[in-house]
C-alpha positions in Angstrom: 84.0 178.1 244.5 83.9 174.7 242.9 86.5 172.0 243.6 85.9 170.4 240.2 85.4 171.6 236.7 83.8 168.2 235.9 82.3 165.3 237.7 81.8 162.2 235.6 79.3 159.7 236.8 79.4 156.5 234.8 81.1 153.2 233.9 84.6 151.9 234.2 85.4 148.9 232.1 88.4 146.9 231.0 88.5 147.0 227.1 89.5 143.7 225.6 90.4 144.6 222.0 91.0 142.3 219.0 91.8 143.6 215.5 90.0 141.8 212.7 90.1 142.0 208.9 86.3 142.3 209.0 83.8 142.1 211.9 81.9 138.8 212.0 78.3 138.3 211.0 75.8 136.2 212.8 77.1 132.7 213.4 80.4 133.5 211.8 83.9 133.0 213.3 86.8 135.2 212.2 90.5 135.2 213.2 92.0 138.3 214.9 95.1 139.8 216.3 96.6 139.2 219.8 94.3 140.4 222.6 95.2 143.8 224.0 93.7 145.1 227.3 93.1 148.8 227.8 91.4 150.8 230.6 88.0 152.0 229.3 84.3 152.5 230.0 82.4 155.6 228.9 82.6 157.2 232.3 86.3 156.4 232.9 87.1 157.5 229.4 85.4 160.9 229.7 87.2 161.5 233.0 90.6 160.7 231.6 90.0 162.8 228.5 89.0 165.8 230.5 91.8 165.4 233.1 94.5 165.0 230.4 93.3 168.3 228.9 93.8 170.0 232.2 90.3 169.8 233.8 89.9 169.4 237.5 88.0 166.1 237.3 86.4 163.6 239.6 84.9 160.2 238.9 81.9 158.5 240.6 81.9 154.9 239.5 82.2 151.3 240.7 84.8 148.7 239.9 85.5 145.2 241.2 88.2 144.2 243.7 90.3 142.6 241.0 93.1 143.2 238.6 90.9 145.0 236.1 89.7 147.3 238.8 93.2 148.2 239.9 94.1 148.8 236.2 91.3 151.3 236.0 92.1 153.1 239.2 95.8 153.4 238.2 94.8 154.9 234.8 92.5 157.5 236.4 95.1 158.5 239.0 97.9 158.7 236.4 95.7 161.1 234.4 95.1 163.2 237.4 91.5 162.2 238.1 90.2 162.4 241.7 89.2 158.8 242.4 87.8 159.4 245.9 84.3 158.7 244.5 85.2 155.3 242.9 83.6 152.5 244.9 85.3 149.1 245.0 83.7 145.6 245.2 80.3 144.0 244.9 80.9 142.4 241.5 83.7 141.9 239.0 84.9 144.9 237.1 82.9 145.6 233.9 84.4 144.3 230.6 84.0 145.5 227.0 84.7 143.1 224.2 85.8 145.1 221.2 86.6 144.2 217.6 88.3 146.8 215.4 88.5 146.5 211.6 91.2 148.0 209.3 89.1 151.2 208.8 89.1 151.9 212.5 85.4 151.1 212.9 84.5 148.9 215.9 81.8 146.7 217.4 81.4 146.5 221.2 79.7 144.1 223.7 79.7 145.2 227.3 79.4 143.0 230.4 78.3 145.6 233.0 79.7 143.8 236.1 80.2 146.3 238.9 78.8 149.2 236.8 75.3 147.7 237.2 75.7 148.0 241.0 76.2 151.7 241.0 72.9 152.6 242.7 70.8 155.7 243.4 71.9 155.3 247.0 75.6 155.6 245.9 74.7 158.8 244.1 72.9 160.3 247.1 75.9 159.4 249.3 78.2 161.3 246.9 76.1 164.5 247.0 79.2 166.4 248.1 80.9 165.6 244.8 77.9 166.8 242.8 77.8 170.0 244.9 81.5 170.6 244.2 81.3 170.3 240.4 80.5 172.9 237.7 79.4 170.3 235.2 78.3 166.6 235.6 78.5 164.2 232.7 76.6 160.9 232.6 76.0 158.1 230.2 73.9 154.9 230.2 76.4 152.1 231.0 75.2 152.4 234.6 71.5 151.8 235.7 69.1 154.4 234.4 67.6 155.0 237.8 71.1 156.1 239.0 71.4 158.4 236.0 68.0 159.9 236.9 69.1 160.3 240.5 72.2 162.3 239.3 70.0 164.5 237.2 67.4 165.1 239.9 70.0 165.9 242.5 71.7 168.4 240.2 68.3 170.0 239.3 67.4 170.4 243.0 70.6 172.4 243.7 72.4 172.7 247.1 71.2 175.1 249.8 69.8 177.6 247.3 72.8 177.3 245.0 72.3 175.8 241.6 73.5 172.3 240.9 76.0 171.4 238.1 75.1 171.7 234.4 74.1 168.3 233.1 75.7 166.7 230.0 74.1 163.4 228.9 75.3 160.9 226.3 72.5 158.3 226.1 74.8 155.4 225.1 73.9 152.6 224.9 70.7 154.1 223.6 67.6 153.7 225.8 64.3 155.5 226.4 64.8 158.5 228.7 62.4 159.9 231.3 60.9 163.3 230.6 62.6 165.0 233.5 66.0 163.6 232.5 65.7 164.9 229.0 64.6 168.3 230.3 67.8 168.7 232.3 70.2 167.9 229.4 72.3 170.9 228.3 73.3 169.4 226.0 72.0 166.0 225.1 74.9 164.5 223.0 73.9 161.8 220.5 75.4 160.1 217.5 73.3 159.0 214.5 72.4 155.7 216.0 71.3 157.2 219.3 69.4 160.0 217.6 67.4 157.5 215.4 66.7 155.3 218.4 65.3 158.2 220.5 63.2 159.3 217.5 62.0 155.8 216.5 58.4 156.9 217.1 58.9 160.1 215.1 59.0 160.7 211.4 62.3 162.5 211.9 63.9 159.2 212.9 63.7 158.0 209.3 65.3 161.1 207.9 68.9 161.4 206.9 69.1 165.0 207.9 70.9 165.7 211.3 69.1 169.1 211.5 65.8 167.3 211.6 67.0 165.0 214.3 68.2 167.9 216.4 65.0 169.8 216.0 62.9 166.8 216.8 65.1 166.0 219.9 64.8 169.6 221.1 61.0 169.3 221.0 61.4 166.4 223.6 62.7 168.9 226.2 66.5 169.1 226.3 67.9 172.6 226.5 70.4 171.9 223.8 71.4 169.1 221.5 74.7 168.1 219.9 74.7 165.5 217.2 78.1 163.9 216.5 78.8 163.1 212.9 82.1 161.2 212.9 84.5 162.6 210.4 82.1 165.4 209.4 82.2 167.0 212.9 79.1 167.8 215.0 75.8 169.7 214.7 74.9 172.1 217.5 71.3 173.2 218.2 69.9 175.1 221.1 66.6 176.4 219.7 68.0 179.8 218.7 70.6 178.6 216.2 71.8 175.4 214.5 75.5 175.3 213.6 77.6 172.6 211.8 81.1 172.4 213.3 83.4 170.6 210.9 86.1 168.2 212.1 89.7 168.4 211.0 90.6 165.8 208.3 92.5 162.9 209.8 93.3 159.3 209.0 91.3 157.1 211.4 93.2 154.2 213.1 90.8 153.3 215.8 87.5 155.0 216.7 87.2 153.3 220.1 86.6 156.0 222.8 86.6 158.9 220.3 83.0 159.8 221.3 84.0 159.8 225.0 87.0 162.0 224.3 84.6 164.4 222.5 82.1 164.5 225.3 84.7 164.8 228.1 86.3 167.7 226.3 82.9 169.3 225.6 81.8 169.0 229.2 85.0 170.4 230.5 84.9 173.5 228.2 81.3 174.2 229.3 82.6 174.2 232.8 85.0 176.9 231.9 82.1 179.1 230.6 82.7 178.5 226.9 79.5 178.9 225.0 78.2 175.6 223.4 79.5 176.2 219.9 82.9 177.2 221.1 83.1 174.2 223.3 82.1 171.9 220.4 84.7 173.5 218.2 87.3 172.4 220.8 85.8 169.0 221.3 85.8 168.0 217.6 89.5 168.6 217.5 89.9 166.4 220.6 87.8 163.6 219.0 89.7 163.8 215.7 93.0 163.5 217.5 91.8 160.5 219.4 91.0 158.4 216.3 94.5 158.7 215.0 95.9 156.3 217.7 94.9 152.9 218.9 93.0 152.3 222.1 90.6 154.5 224.1 92.3 156.3 227.0 95.8 155.8 225.5 94.7 157.8 222.4 93.4 160.9 224.2 95.4 164.0 223.5 96.8 166.7 225.8 95.7 170.3 225.5 98.9 171.2 223.7 98.2 168.6 221.0 94.8 170.2 220.1 95.7 173.8 220.6 94.1 176.0 217.9 96.4 176.7 214.9 
């Protein structure tokens, strides 16, 4: 028996959001709306998204002993996330500075803060959480060596029992070790992340998501999901490639939509959905999230995304 459908290992940030008529260029100043502070961070977002959908979810992260840290812990607990793995102190809570334009598109700068202090030793100390989870989801707003430790611990298993399935969203984009890529099932990328990982490959200059997926699969992951915004997502596992369309919605704010998608996907994999079925559910979750402002505040319940 597993205690958790999903363990998320990743970042927890306070999102400082300003609406702008247009995002500034280099050296340019623009005026914006009043500042709004939301709980965020890719790890914390995924955990809340999954828990709000009904997943038994735990979070391994690090926050500061400050007001932003308390905001993040309160948000997790309210959503039903087990925060026993959240470490407190060592540095200020991470902060994301976000500008959102009228179309809902955003630009983000992240100060890692306590997220950068989540170490491989912290991961090893939390081995019981990994052993208790069906799926573990990781991103790259924490140190890469800590992500690698998560993957290697999961791959080694526990007392002859397989470790959790690994879902990785390499955001912000960075080069990935071969053994990390090989454990991904799936590797979840958007267009920017796919092009970055394929910058040394001819496929990286293509406009065809199928070419990106095929080229990424050749790097070792067991499966690949390419998110395509309003067009949905492309699923590839070596045996088949499937385009899963997204419901048509009016975007208000895309902040956190990718995290909502990945959290929903990781949870559904933990309930034994096949990959395409899990992605069909996740695109509905991501589409619902863009229709409201904020990250975690925009994430839907299971009832709101029930199949028609």
